[in-house]
Backbone of each chain as ProteinMPNN parsed JSONL, in Angstrom:
{"seq_chain_A": "KQEVTQIPAALSVPEGENLVLNCSFTDSAIYNLQWFRQDPGKGLTSLLLIQSSQREQTSGRLNASLDKSSGRSTLYIAASQPGDSATYLCAVGFGNEKLTFGTGTRLTIIP", "coords_chain_A": {"N_chain_A": [[20.942, 9.32, 10.545], [18.254, 8.345, 9.139], [18.011, 4.896, 8.584], [16.19, 1.702, 7.399], [15.403, -1.072, 6.774], [14.438, -4.483, 5.769], [13.853, -7.781, 5.941], [13.281, -11.594, 4.796], [14.257, -10.109, 1.558], [12.551, -11.415, -0.333], [10.024, -13.903, -0.241], [8.452, -17.23, 0.137], [5.512, -18.898, -0.092], [3.141, -20.972, 0.885], [-0.108, -21.509, 0.267], [-2.542, -20.626, 2.81], [-0.591, -20.857, 4.878], [0.975, -19.297, 7.991], [2.454, -15.801, 8.305], [5.664, -13.627, 9.172], [6.247, -10.468, 8.176], [9.193, -8.701, 8.472], [10.897, -5.695, 9.791], [13.266, -3.204, 10.536], [14.243, -0.601, 11.816], [16.84, 2.552, 12.486], [16.418, 4.678, 13.935], [15.17, 5.39, 16.894], [13.34, 7.241, 17.732], [10.803, 7.957, 16.6], [7.816, 9.008, 14.813], [5.742, 7.703, 13.944], [5.024, 4.507, 12.261], [4.318, 3.102, 9.411], [2.804, 0.074, 7.483], [2.819, -0.442, 3.971], [0.901, -1.646, 1.433], [2.209, -2.712, -2.117], [1.118, -3.728, -4.873], [2.278, -5.049, -8.321], [3.529, -1.997, -10.248], [2.027, -0.134, -9.354], [0.361, 2.121, -6.971], [0.773, 2.937, -3.633], [-0.372, 1.588, -0.798], [-1.871, 1.855, 2.212], [-1.968, -0.515, 5.059], [-1.664, -0.643, 7.659], [-1.353, 1.42, 10.465], [0.518, 2.068, 12.983], [1.049, 4.262, 15.863], [3.341, 6.085, 17.84], [3.295, 5.164, 20.523], [1.803, 3.387, 20.762], [1.574, -0.112, 21.002], [0.553, -2.373, 19.167], [-1.236, -3.119, 16.111], [-4.126, -3.633, 14.188], [-5.868, -5.006, 11.807], [-8.471, -7.03, 10.421], [-6.985, -9.9, 8.712], [-4.624, -8.966, 9.254], [-1.872, -8.241, 11.566], [0.181, -5.74, 12.987], [2.666, -4.726, 14.703], [4.371, -3.184, 17.004], [8.192, -2.32, 18.1], [9.897, 0.322, 19.46], [11.534, 0.051, 21.283], [13.504, -1.61, 20.567], [13.617, -1.205, 17.921], [12.28, -1.983, 16.38], [9.859, -4.121, 13.942], [6.798, -5.529, 13.355], [4.878, -7.284, 10.61], [2.22, -9.452, 10.994], [0.747, -12.192, 9.106], [-1.993, -13.708, 8.964], [-3.178, -17.104, 8.331], [-2.805, -17.068, 5.153], [-3.41, -15.588, 1.66], [-3.83, -16.137, -2.379], [-4.231, -14.117, -3.643], [-2.446, -12.199, -1.411], [-0.372, -11.522, -2.723], [2.434, -9.725, -3.08], [4.279, -6.877, -2.596], [5.601, -5.725, 0.231], [5.818, -3.042, 2.205], [7.444, -1.17, 4.721], [7.51, 1.642, 6.426], [8.948, 4.458, 8.356], [8.1, 7.601, 10.391], [8.268, 10.61, 11.002], [6.317, 12.711, 12.538], [4.917, 15.572, 10.634], [5.924, 15.328, 8.469], [8.636, 13.708, 6.233], [8.468, 9.966, 4.742], [9.991, 7.573, 5.562], [11.574, 4.892, 3.982], [11.637, 1.39, 3.48], [13.501, -1.224, 1.324], [11.333, -2.909, 1.025], [9.744, -6.389, 1.078], [9.457, -8.773, -1.354], [6.56, -10.668, -1.378], [5.268, -13.547, -2.142], [2.595, -16.348, -2.358], [1.968, -19.046, -3.0], [-0.424, -21.321, -4.606]], "CA_chain_A": [[20.109, 9.382, 9.141], [17.315, 6.888, 9.715], [17.785, 3.646, 7.91], [14.939, 1.184, 7.225], [15.714, -2.649, 6.737], [13.371, -4.733, 5.936], [14.592, -9.204, 6.008], [14.186, -11.167, 3.62], [13.921, -9.266, 0.565], [11.579, -12.432, -0.866], [9.527, -15.091, 0.697], [7.501, -17.485, -0.827], [5.048, -19.715, 1.799], [2.562, -21.972, 0.553], [-1.526, -20.938, 0.454], [-3.19, -21.05, 3.902], [0.394, -20.177, 6.053], [1.308, -17.849, 8.867], [3.436, -15.64, 8.111], [6.124, -12.441, 9.593], [7.203, -9.967, 7.57], [10.14, -7.804, 9.201], [10.931, -4.434, 9.719], [14.13, -2.721, 11.64], [14.936, 1.211, 11.798], [17.553, 2.802, 13.622], [16.858, 5.97, 14.92], [14.155, 4.907, 17.259], [12.638, 8.369, 17.974], [9.737, 7.993, 15.278], [6.236, 9.403, 15.274], [4.47, 6.705, 13.818], [5.266, 3.932, 11.415], [3.22, 2.331, 8.198], [2.4, -0.709, 6.655], [1.738, -0.433, 2.823], [1.029, -3.298, 0.551], [1.916, -2.89, -3.142], [1.074, -4.262, -6.638], [3.58, -4.178, -9.633], [4.085, -0.822, -11.521], [0.782, 0.735, -8.889], [1.077, 2.968, -6.038], [1.094, 2.045, -2.278], [-2.117, 0.775, -0.31], [-2.343, 1.337, 3.496], [-2.863, -1.288, 5.465], [-2.157, -0.611, 9.453], [-0.791, 3.361, 11.454], [0.523, 2.566, 14.52], [1.739, 5.523, 16.306], [4.745, 5.542, 18.591], [2.443, 4.506, 21.427], [0.891, 1.812, 20.493], [2.475, -1.466, 20.591], [0.374, -2.921, 17.661], [-3.134, -2.713, 15.503], [-4.949, -4.952, 13.677], [-6.807, -4.979, 10.915], [-8.671, -8.293, 9.613], [-6.105, -10.929, 9.209], [-2.656, -8.56, 9.362], [-1.41, -7.587, 13.132], [1.136, -5.513, 12.911], [3.694, -5.126, 16.351], [6.071, -2.284, 17.336], [9.046, -1.874, 20.12], [10.304, 1.307, 19.524], [13.235, 0.51, 21.904], [14.271, -2.541, 20.113], [13.461, -0.67, 16.14], [11.485, -3.134, 14.611], [8.51, -3.813, 13.638], [6.352, -6.456, 12.593], [3.162, -7.69, 9.931], [1.71, -11.014, 10.945], [-0.22, -12.456, 8.121], [-3.116, -15.372, 8.97], [-4.273, -17.913, 6.739], [-2.217, -16.481, 3.449], [-4.335, -16.234, 0.289], [-3.007, -15.531, -3.461], [-4.313, -12.087, -3.571], [-1.892, -11.682, -0.807], [1.202, -11.254, -3.164], [2.803, -8.314, -3.386], [5.457, -6.834, -2.324], [5.641, -4.992, 1.215], [6.563, -1.815, 2.428], [7.314, -0.096, 5.747], [7.799, 3.075, 7.039], [8.84, 4.973, 9.864], [7.508, 9.018, 10.346], [7.983, 11.485, 12.44], [5.362, 14.088, 12.827], [4.237, 16.126, 9.684], [7.386, 15.354, 7.76], [8.55, 12.667, 5.169], [8.354, 9.091, 5.227], [11.598, 7.13, 5.457], [10.819, 3.468, 3.306], [12.134, -0.223, 3.697], [12.982, -1.598, 0.168], [10.181, -4.504, 0.643], [9.549, -7.815, 1.156], [8.04, -9.188, -2.199], [5.816, -11.932, -0.902], [4.589, -14.39, -3.433], [2.12, -17.475, -2.017], [1.668, -20.59, -3.527], [-1.405, -21.57, -4.225]], "C_chain_A": [[19.504, 8.124, 9.614], [17.697, 5.957, 8.741], [17.001, 2.677, 8.393], [15.165, 0.111, 6.706], [14.416, -3.446, 6.516], [14.251, -6.169, 4.78], [13.008, -9.523, 5.791], [13.611, -10.377, 2.422], [13.115, -10.327, -0.28], [11.445, -12.908, 0.119], [8.453, -16.13, -0.371], [7.002, -18.446, -0.13], [3.739, -20.175, 0.203], [1.378, -21.313, 1.159], [-1.583, -21.141, 1.803], [-1.851, -20.906, 5.592], [-0.017, -19.048, 6.784], [1.929, -17.402, 8.313], [4.002, -14.7, 8.865], [6.692, -12.016, 8.875], [8.176, -9.051, 9.132], [10.74, -6.795, 9.076], [12.346, -3.843, 11.086], [14.194, -1.231, 11.219], [16.316, 1.725, 13.033], [17.761, 4.123, 14.288], [15.194, 5.618, 15.655], [12.764, 6.181, 18.06], [11.544, 8.827, 16.71], [8.021, 8.143, 16.252], [5.566, 8.3, 15.336], [4.978, 5.902, 12.468], [3.713, 3.113, 10.768], [3.681, 1.18, 7.904], [2.134, -0.323, 5.191], [2.017, -1.876, 1.942], [1.231, -2.517, -1.269], [2.348, -3.821, -4.439], [2.065, -3.537, -7.697], [3.072, -3.415, -10.377], [2.941, -0.047, -10.578], [1.431, 1.717, -7.274], [0.806, 1.958, -4.351], [-0.334, 2.144, -1.668], [-1.606, 0.945, 1.133], [-3.016, 0.202, 4.122], [-2.586, -0.479, 7.001], [-0.939, 0.648, 9.473], [-0.01, 2.614, 12.414], [1.339, 3.673, 14.586], [2.636, 4.842, 16.937], [4.482, 5.519, 19.868], [1.726, 3.7, 21.766], [1.906, 0.715, 20.136], [1.778, -2.181, 19.455], [-1.163, -2.644, 17.402], [-3.232, -3.788, 14.399], [-5.928, -5.059, 13.435], [-7.224, -6.686, 9.73], [-7.516, -9.335, 9.841], [-4.15, -10.711, 8.965], [-3.401, -7.957, 10.769], [0.134, -6.813, 12.579], [1.856, -5.229, 14.345], [4.624, -3.641, 15.909], [6.646, -1.849, 18.624], [10.273, -0.996, 18.896], [11.157, 1.263, 19.908], [14.0, -0.345, 21.545], [14.929, -1.876, 18.781], [13.111, -1.618, 15.686], [10.029, -3.547, 15.242], [8.196, -5.064, 13.265], [5.371, -7.069, 12.025], [3.518, -9.084, 9.882], [0.5, -11.208, 9.884], [-0.977, -13.675, 8.428], [-3.494, -16.284, 7.783], [-3.589, -17.195, 5.158], [-3.391, -16.613, 2.859], [-3.568, -15.669, -1.053], [-3.251, -14.831, -3.515], [-3.603, -11.472, -2.081], [-0.752, -11.187, -1.107], [1.492, -10.214, -4.104], [3.929, -8.35, -2.929], [4.921, -5.424, -1.056], [6.215, -4.216, 1.9], [6.67, -1.196, 3.702], [7.928, 0.674, 5.908], [8.273, 4.343, 7.688], [8.497, 6.699, 9.413], [7.788, 9.583, 11.49], [7.281, 12.857, 12.534], [4.819, 14.181, 11.349], [5.49, 16.255, 8.527], [7.099, 13.867, 6.781], [8.599, 11.634, 6.494], [9.576, 8.292, 4.847], [11.278, 5.524, 5.473], [12.15, 2.581, 2.853], [12.613, -0.724, 1.995], [12.203, -2.883, -0.078], [10.409, -5.09, 0.722], [8.835, -8.432, -0.157], [7.892, -10.656, -1.862], [4.66, -12.228, -1.783], [3.471, -16.353, -2.504], [1.402, -17.996, -3.385], [0.779, -21.3, -3.373], [-1.641, -23.641, -3.897]], "O_chain_A": [[19.997, 7.185, 10.24], [17.667, 6.559, 7.667], [16.915, 2.549, 9.614], [15.128, 0.405, 5.511], [13.38, -3.068, 7.063], [14.841, -6.063, 3.704], [12.009, -8.862, 6.073], [12.424, -10.053, 2.449], [13.024, -9.792, -1.385], [12.102, -12.773, 1.151], [7.865, -15.763, -1.388], [7.808, -19.055, 0.573], [3.643, -19.776, -0.957], [1.464, -20.682, 2.212], [-0.685, -21.871, 2.225], [-2.106, -20.876, 6.796], [-0.858, -18.181, 6.547], [2.424, -18.137, 7.459], [3.143, -14.385, 9.688], [7.703, -12.61, 8.501], [7.855, -8.904, 10.311], [11.361, -6.793, 8.014], [12.273, -4.098, 12.289], [14.174, -0.964, 10.017], [16.549, 1.25, 14.144], [18.72, 4.579, 14.91], [14.183, 5.612, 14.952], [11.714, 5.955, 18.661], [11.575, 9.88, 16.072], [7.455, 7.802, 17.291], [4.943, 7.857, 16.301], [5.357, 6.628, 11.549], [2.651, 2.747, 11.271], [4.899, 1.013, 7.982], [1.037, 0.226, 5.091], [2.905, -2.725, 1.863], [0.317, -1.767, -1.612], [3.389, -4.361, -4.815], [2.46, -2.392, -7.916], [2.227, -3.785, -11.193], [2.793, 1.049, -11.117], [2.554, 1.844, -6.785], [0.707, 0.751, -4.131], [-1.257, 2.79, -2.163], [-0.77, 0.081, 1.4], [-4.19, -0.118, 3.938], [-3.455, 0.311, 7.37], [0.043, 0.765, 8.741], [-0.41, 3.581, 13.063], [2.135, 4.054, 13.728], [2.887, 3.638, 16.881], [5.428, 5.863, 20.578], [1.151, 3.369, 22.803], [2.771, 0.686, 19.261], [2.583, -2.669, 18.662], [-2.015, -2.154, 18.143], [-2.394, -4.575, 13.959], [-6.891, -5.192, 14.19], [-6.615, -7.196, 8.789], [-7.13, -9.611, 10.977], [-3.155, -11.4, 8.739], [-4.513, -7.522, 11.068], [0.98, -7.369, 11.879], [1.218, -5.796, 15.232], [5.244, -3.271, 14.912], [6.178, -1.35, 19.648], [11.041, -1.392, 18.019], [12.026, 2.025, 19.485], [15.17, -0.266, 21.92], [16.122, -1.871, 18.48], [13.539, -2.144, 14.659], [9.414, -3.419, 16.3], [9.091, -5.803, 12.853], [4.667, -7.611, 12.877], [4.384, -9.73, 9.293], [-0.505, -10.497, 9.852], [-0.461, -14.734, 8.072], [-3.97, -16.095, 6.664], [-4.323, -16.944, 4.202], [-4.282, -17.392, 3.197], [-2.724, -14.79, -0.878], [-2.238, -14.135, -3.443], [-4.066, -10.44, -1.596], [-0.048, -10.56, -0.316], [1.118, -9.895, -5.232], [4.624, -9.354, -2.774], [4.166, -4.485, -1.305], [7.294, -4.603, 2.348], [5.698, -0.456, 3.845], [9.105, 0.585, 5.56], [7.7, 5.357, 7.288], [8.623, 7.043, 8.238], [7.621, 9.203, 12.648], [7.862, 13.941, 12.592], [4.342, 13.187, 10.801], [5.793, 17.271, 7.901], [6.077, 13.206, 6.598], [8.667, 11.707, 7.721], [10.084, 8.465, 3.739], [10.878, 4.907, 6.46], [13.172, 2.857, 2.225], [11.654, -0.433, 1.28], [12.322, -3.678, -1.011], [11.626, -5.146, 0.546], [7.62, -8.607, -0.062], [8.712, -11.566, -1.984], [3.632, -11.621, -2.083], [4.15, -17.346, -2.244], [0.689, -17.571, -4.294], [0.711, -22.002, -2.364], [-2.706, -24.08, -3.463]]}, "seq_chain_B": "ETGVTQSPTHLIKTRGQQVTLRCSSQSGHNTVSWYQQALGQGPQFIFQYYREEENGRGNFPPRFSGLQFPNYSSELNVNALELDDSALYLCASSPGVRTGSYEQYFGPGTRLTVT", "coords_chain_B": {"N_chain_B": [[-15.72, 10.115, -0.055], [-13.103, 11.617, -2.412], [-10.089, 10.104, -3.159], [-6.712, 10.498, -3.456], [-5.414, 11.46, -6.428], [-4.017, 11.429, -9.568], [-2.073, 12.846, -12.674], [-0.007, 12.607, -15.348], [-0.493, 8.917, -16.01], [0.948, 7.191, -17.67], [3.845, 8.407, -19.315], [6.23, 9.313, -21.91], [9.53, 11.004, -21.969], [12.899, 12.655, -23.409], [15.208, 12.747, -22.962], [17.075, 16.189, -21.284], [14.547, 17.011, -21.591], [11.387, 18.823, -20.186], [9.334, 18.42, -17.822], [5.907, 18.021, -16.082], [4.177, 17.035, -13.262], [0.659, 15.739, -12.074], [-0.986, 16.286, -9.02], [-3.731, 15.813, -7.37], [-4.964, 16.035, -3.49], [-6.363, 13.518, -0.915], [-9.937, 14.681, -0.4], [-9.779, 17.219, 2.175], [-7.151, 17.169, 3.189], [-4.368, 19.16, 3.354], [-1.709, 18.774, 3.336], [0.749, 17.738, 1.224], [4.02, 15.126, -0.132], [5.873, 14.329, -2.239], [7.639, 11.174, -3.742], [9.855, 9.385, -5.558], [9.841, 6.613, -6.98], [12.381, 4.404, -7.583], [13.08, 1.331, -9.982], [12.465, -1.273, -8.141], [13.061, -0.568, -4.998], [12.612, 1.205, -2.46], [10.567, 4.219, -1.996], [11.237, 7.231, -2.249], [11.859, 10.126, -0.75], [11.137, 12.961, -1.98], [10.349, 16.222, -1.942], [8.204, 18.293, 0.254], [4.988, 19.74, 0.913], [3.29, 21.903, 3.077], [0.478, 23.504, 3.522], [0.902, 25.164, 1.049], [3.561, 25.702, 1.327], [7.035, 25.29, 1.214], [7.999, 22.164, 2.804], [9.733, 21.257, 3.727], [12.576, 18.714, 1.918], [14.106, 16.425, 0.275], [17.126, 14.513, -0.669], [17.53, 15.987, -3.052], [18.263, 17.644, -6.583], [18.261, 20.587, -7.461], [16.862, 20.885, -9.933], [14.431, 19.805, -9.826], [11.136, 20.87, -8.823], [8.601, 22.023, -7.092], [5.0, 23.035, -6.575], [2.146, 23.842, -4.769], [-1.188, 24.616, -4.583], [-3.726, 26.914, -3.914], [-5.772, 24.847, -3.292], [-4.767, 22.451, -2.616], [-4.039, 20.901, -4.01], [-1.642, 20.026, -6.22], [2.147, 20.328, -8.319], [4.76, 18.582, -9.119], [7.738, 19.426, -11.33], [10.069, 18.505, -13.075], [13.245, 19.52, -14.304], [15.505, 19.486, -17.347], [15.833, 16.472, -18.384], [17.302, 13.418, -16.799], [18.533, 10.227, -17.867], [18.569, 8.432, -15.272], [16.293, 9.826, -14.289], [14.369, 8.242, -14.836], [11.599, 6.588, -13.368], [9.01, 5.894, -10.604], [6.567, 8.046, -10.34], [5.465, 9.195, -6.495], [2.474, 11.039, -5.268], [1.451, 11.464, -2.108], [-1.072, 12.533, 0.284], [-1.691, 13.897, 3.652], [-3.431, 14.411, 6.166], [-2.827, 15.809, 8.229], [-2.06, 18.06, 10.796], [-4.89, 18.282, 11.928], [-5.898, 16.021, 12.339], [-3.676, 14.917, 13.653], [-2.871, 12.192, 12.873], [-1.228, 12.355, 10.868], [-1.245, 10.486, 9.008], [0.045, 9.121, 5.845], [-1.778, 9.178, 2.339], [-1.766, 7.466, -0.181], [-1.529, 8.117, -3.869], [-1.886, 6.769, -7.082], [0.302, 7.335, -8.863], [2.65, 8.398, -11.121], [4.117, 6.904, -14.102], [7.576, 7.701, -15.114], [9.533, 7.443, -18.09], [12.608, 7.925, -19.224], [13.933, 8.841, -22.294]], "CA_chain_B": [[-14.729, 11.212, 0.193], [-12.173, 10.925, -3.417], [-8.694, 9.966, -2.616], [-5.797, 10.853, -3.945], [-5.064, 11.112, -7.849], [-2.431, 11.824, -10.552], [-2.16, 12.205, -13.984], [-0.572, 11.565, -16.54], [-0.581, 7.4, -15.635], [2.214, 7.103, -17.57], [4.521, 9.547, -19.565], [7.873, 8.614, -22.049], [9.998, 11.78, -22.181], [13.595, 12.78, -24.082], [16.83, 13.519, -22.321], [17.255, 17.0, -21.353], [13.043, 17.817, -21.738], [10.928, 19.43, -18.984], [8.036, 17.702, -17.557], [5.052, 18.407, -14.644], [3.512, 16.124, -13.051], [0.233, 16.808, -11.264], [-1.034, 15.684, -7.45], [-5.12, 16.1, -6.122], [-4.968, 15.746, -2.801], [-7.466, 13.436, -0.451], [-10.08, 15.892, 0.536], [-9.803, 17.689, 3.673], [-5.781, 17.098, 2.969], [-3.754, 20.0, 3.616], [0.215, 18.176, 3.345], [1.371, 16.816, -0.178], [4.574, 14.604, -0.239], [6.329, 13.775, -3.215], [8.504, 10.106, -3.465], [10.676, 9.122, -6.247], [10.373, 5.364, -6.855], [13.424, 3.405, -8.885], [12.915, -0.245, -10.012], [12.799, -2.743, -7.271], [13.266, -0.209, -4.545], [11.832, 1.704, -1.627], [10.087, 5.694, -2.304], [12.547, 7.96, -1.782], [11.385, 11.369, -0.534], [11.592, 14.717, -2.597], [9.828, 17.247, -1.197], [6.78, 18.214, 1.295], [4.338, 21.158, 0.842], [1.841, 22.749, 3.486], [-0.196, 24.866, 3.494], [1.741, 26.164, -0.56], [5.396, 26.453, 1.363], [7.306, 23.776, 0.849], [8.026, 21.905, 4.398], [11.206, 19.336, 4.023], [13.354, 18.314, 1.327], [15.126, 15.621, 0.384], [18.382, 14.868, -1.27], [17.207, 15.817, -4.736], [18.825, 18.253, -6.828], [17.374, 21.984, -7.606], [15.757, 20.854, -10.965], [13.381, 19.694, -9.132], [10.607, 21.96, -7.931], [7.323, 22.416, -6.832], [4.256, 23.915, -6.144], [0.893, 23.624, -4.033], [-1.926, 25.418, -5.016], [-4.896, 27.031, -2.499], [-7.012, 23.669, -2.906], [-3.875, 22.02, -1.701], [-3.436, 19.476, -5.518], [-0.052, 20.26, -5.912], [2.92, 19.932, -9.064], [5.851, 18.4, -9.404], [8.369, 20.004, -12.427], [11.772, 18.588, -13.227], [14.299, 20.272, -15.595], [16.295, 18.549, -17.888], [15.865, 15.075, -17.732], [17.969, 12.286, -17.374], [18.061, 9.004, -17.624], [18.374, 8.23, -14.184], [14.744, 10.284, -13.576], [13.167, 7.754, -14.566], [11.197, 6.323, -12.443], [7.339, 5.902, -9.968], [6.422, 9.153, -8.653], [4.097, 9.177, -6.392], [2.177, 11.704, -4.629], [0.798, 11.645, -1.16], [-1.19, 13.633, 1.306], [-1.799, 13.975, 4.987], [-4.585, 15.631, 7.261], [-1.716, 16.271, 8.663], [-2.313, 18.783, 12.264], [-5.935, 18.683, 11.805], [-5.961, 14.556, 12.793], [-2.631, 14.839, 14.431], [-2.093, 10.721, 13.044], [-0.328, 11.97, 9.977], [-1.216, 8.793, 8.258], [-0.247, 9.322, 4.612], [-2.128, 7.996, 1.615], [-0.928, 7.406, -1.398], [-2.071, 8.198, -5.4], [-1.756, 5.585, -7.991], [1.326, 7.469, -9.281], [3.054, 8.687, -12.759], [5.496, 6.011, -14.569], [7.922, 8.264, -16.1], [10.546, 6.842, -19.219], [13.468, 9.334, -19.935], [15.116, 8.211, -23.089]], "C_chain_B": [[-13.764, 10.718, -1.52], [-10.815, 10.479, -2.97], [-8.031, 10.23, -3.58], [-4.998, 10.635, -5.681], [-4.373, 11.793, -8.5], [-2.044, 11.891, -11.738], [-0.622, 13.102, -14.491], [-0.198, 10.159, -15.429], [0.73, 7.54, -16.27], [3.147, 8.397, -18.379], [6.189, 9.681, -19.973], [8.683, 10.219, -22.376], [10.93, 11.853, -23.048], [14.412, 12.982, -22.604], [17.116, 14.576, -22.435], [15.328, 18.164, -21.707], [12.879, 18.154, -20.48], [10.034, 18.359, -18.261], [6.845, 17.815, -16.134], [3.918, 17.417, -14.554], [2.297, 16.466, -12.042], [-0.571, 15.625, -10.105], [-2.642, 15.855, -7.338], [-4.874, 15.463, -5.269], [-6.488, 15.061, -2.427], [-8.403, 15.119, 0.334], [-9.724, 16.357, 2.129], [-8.143, 17.854, 3.877], [-5.033, 18.936, 2.913], [-1.843, 19.986, 3.581], [-0.071, 17.189, 2.191], [3.187, 16.351, 0.155], [4.565, 14.144, -1.971], [7.422, 12.58, -3.468], [9.041, 9.679, -5.495], [10.758, 7.393, -6.093], [11.556, 4.733, -7.646], [12.721, 1.64, -8.873], [13.299, -1.174, -9.02], [13.376, -1.832, -6.025], [11.905, 0.434, -3.684], [11.332, 3.354, -2.114], [11.138, 6.584, -1.25], [11.785, 9.093, -1.304], [12.348, 12.631, -1.072], [11.352, 15.889, -2.349], [8.394, 16.895, -0.591], [6.244, 19.164, 1.238], [2.927, 21.351, 2.015], [1.633, 23.805, 3.742], [0.316, 25.911, 1.872], [3.318, 26.609, -0.169], [5.461, 25.666, 1.6], [8.355, 23.49, 2.678], [9.443, 20.761, 4.643], [11.506, 19.367, 2.668], [14.274, 17.264, 1.376], [16.494, 15.509, -0.027], [18.215, 14.609, -2.886], [17.712, 17.097, -5.259], [17.873, 19.259, -7.448], [16.102, 22.056, -8.795], [14.263, 19.989, -10.928], [12.829, 19.709, -7.991], [9.391, 20.978, -7.853], [6.445, 23.184, -6.804], [2.841, 23.365, -5.187], [-0.211, 24.538, -4.03], [-2.626, 25.259, -3.821], [-5.974, 26.262, -2.316], [-6.306, 22.608, -2.585], [-3.685, 20.902, -2.91], [-1.978, 20.658, -5.633], [0.806, 19.901, -7.333], [4.152, 19.382, -9.059], [6.571, 18.544, -10.517], [9.637, 19.24, -11.921], [11.817, 18.996, -14.443], [15.379, 19.2, -15.781], [17.023, 17.143, -17.449], [16.789, 14.246, -18.184], [17.776, 11.148, -17.206], [17.594, 8.32, -16.407], [16.897, 8.836, -13.374], [13.445, 9.313, -14.1], [12.227, 6.036, -13.487], [9.29, 6.124, -11.669], [7.393, 6.767, -9.506], [5.457, 8.966, -8.259], [3.771, 10.298, -5.6], [1.405, 11.132, -3.636], [0.608, 13.189, -0.496], [-1.679, 12.935, 2.294], [-2.621, 14.842, 5.387], [-3.773, 15.931, 8.052], [-2.216, 17.033, 10.697], [-3.709, 18.409, 12.385], [-6.91, 17.213, 12.344], [-5.305, 14.282, 13.917], [-1.801, 13.095, 14.447], [-0.566, 11.078, 11.778], [0.425, 11.2, 9.206], [-0.854, 9.116, 6.904], [-1.157, 8.0, 3.52], [-1.872, 8.436, 0.02], [-1.767, 7.475, -3.101], [-0.88, 7.409, -6.017], [-0.051, 5.561, -8.56], [1.396, 7.508, -10.503], [4.161, 7.647, -12.944], [5.861, 6.664, -15.455], [9.477, 7.366, -17.021], [10.958, 7.776, -19.524], [14.258, 8.556, -21.183], [15.927, 8.546, -23.666]], "O_chain_B": [[-13.762, 9.518, -1.796], [-10.774, 10.834, -1.792], [-8.581, 10.25, -4.682], [-4.177, 9.76, -5.954], [-4.028, 12.886, -8.051], [-1.526, 10.834, -12.099], [-0.291, 14.153, -13.942], [0.262, 10.314, -14.298], [1.658, 7.967, -15.583], [3.008, 9.484, -17.817], [7.122, 9.946, -19.214], [8.158, 10.654, -23.401], [10.533, 11.227, -24.03], [14.04, 13.322, -21.481], [17.569, 14.779, -23.562], [15.089, 19.353, -21.917], [13.752, 17.983, -19.629], [10.482, 17.219, -18.386], [7.391, 17.575, -15.057], [3.063, 17.081, -15.373], [2.546, 17.308, -11.179], [-0.695, 14.418, -10.318], [-2.419, 16.848, -6.646], [-4.52, 14.31, -5.519], [-7.53, 15.425, -2.973], [-8.013, 16.05, 1.039], [-9.44, 15.583, 3.043], [-7.798, 18.671, 4.73], [-5.597, 19.756, 2.189], [-1.029, 20.894, 3.748], [-0.814, 16.208, 2.164], [3.786, 17.261, 0.727], [3.632, 13.772, -2.683], [8.512, 13.146, -3.385], [8.27, 9.841, -6.442], [11.532, 6.867, -5.294], [11.174, 4.68, -8.815], [12.101, 1.029, -8.003], [14.36, -1.797, -9.063], [14.489, -2.297, -5.778], [10.71, 0.318, -3.957], [12.192, 3.693, -2.927], [11.55, 6.55, -0.09], [10.615, 8.857, -1.606], [13.475, 13.069, -0.843], [12.244, 16.712, -2.557], [7.682, 15.899, -0.725], [7.043, 20.033, 1.587], [1.783, 20.975, 1.762], [2.279, 24.795, 4.084], [0.082, 27.11, 1.723], [4.076, 27.365, -0.777], [4.592, 24.961, 2.113], [9.035, 24.254, 3.364], [9.835, 19.901, 5.432], [10.729, 20.063, 2.015], [15.105, 17.123, 2.273], [17.174, 16.493, 0.266], [18.52, 13.685, -3.64], [17.669, 17.945, -4.368], [16.799, 18.882, -7.916], [15.051, 22.696, -8.825], [13.4, 19.706, -11.758], [13.129, 19.258, -6.886], [9.184, 19.832, -8.252], [6.831, 24.335, -7.008], [2.795, 22.14, -5.072], [-0.019, 25.444, -3.219], [-2.565, 24.362, -2.98], [-6.924, 26.532, -1.582], [-6.972, 21.638, -2.22], [-3.055, 19.91, -2.546], [-1.65, 21.742, -5.151], [0.205, 18.953, -7.838], [4.867, 20.373, -8.902], [6.195, 17.619, -11.237], [10.13, 19.277, -10.794], [11.001, 18.967, -15.364], [15.928, 18.422, -15.001], [17.981, 16.786, -16.763], [17.172, 14.122, -19.347], [16.884, 10.805, -16.43], [16.517, 7.727, -16.351], [16.486, 8.482, -12.269], [12.228, 9.42, -13.951], [12.504, 4.868, -13.212], [8.379, 6.28, -12.482], [7.993, 6.906, -8.441], [4.487, 8.639, -8.942], [4.776, 10.767, -5.067], [0.608, 10.275, -4.019], [1.249, 14.24, -0.508], [-2.06, 11.767, 2.211], [-2.58, 16.011, 5.004], [-4.32, 16.615, 8.917], [-2.631, 16.299, 11.594], [-3.737, 18.008, 13.548], [-8.105, 17.197, 12.64], [-5.754, 13.71, 14.91], [-0.908, 12.66, 15.173], [0.527, 10.517, 11.702], [1.592, 11.061, 8.84], [-1.88, 9.667, 6.506], [-1.257, 6.777, 3.627], [-1.836, 9.495, -0.607], [-2.677, 6.665, -3.277], [0.324, 7.327, -5.773], [0.681, 4.581, -8.703], [0.577, 6.915, -11.205], [5.034, 7.501, -12.089], [5.238, 6.709, -16.516], [10.318, 6.758, -16.358], [10.269, 8.653, -20.046], [15.136, 7.728, -20.94], [16.703, 7.734, -24.171]]}, "name": "protein", "num_of_chains": 2, "seq": "KQEVTQIPAALSVPEGENLVLNCSFTDSAIYNLQWFRQDPGKGLTSLLLIQSSQREQTSGRLNASLDKSSGRSTLYIAASQPGDSATYLCAVGFGNEKLTFGTGTRLTIIPETGVTQSPTHLIKTRGQQVTLRCSSQSGHNTVSWYQQALGQGPQFIFQYYREEENGRGNFPPRFSGLQFPNYSSELNVNALELDDSALYLCASSPGVRTGSYEQYFGPGTRLTVT"}
């Protein structure tokens, strides 16, 4: 059974700092990994999708890496801003099937 | 291109009642998945529909059922509501085989409260 863990559960950093969010998974036979952002009480916004054959993806100030063999992914946020405050979720997928989610990291950027 | 939409936004029901939640897929997407997200938790997979057929189910009882229509919109039905069914219900669509990426796009969710 695939298990996804995100550490830390909560993180507070001053505005302008770079930060890294971690995601680990137990079954390395994944097809892809997605990082999502969720604002309180809202749906999920897809940030980055990494296919299993890729090592990283970048979008603006965000960079996600994937190491399948070790079962780890990181989401790097550069020059953090108060608008980055949200819960960040990672999810692993096995092709045209369900996503298995972690419990998320609640990020607070302090102005 | 219209994104994934869900209705209603919020819903309050009484224990034992039945509820139907609706989802419209993003244009061109033939796969729809439903997830339940309890407060403070990650979303949990309920089931998925591909071309109107159930294509996988999570660890949810039979009182959770679904439908997908020819236009790829979908419904989630929950019978005999229990207090623990209170959660945010998320619908996600995917282009699936058409693109090969299987990236999932989520709607804004329906907040269900059971009293």
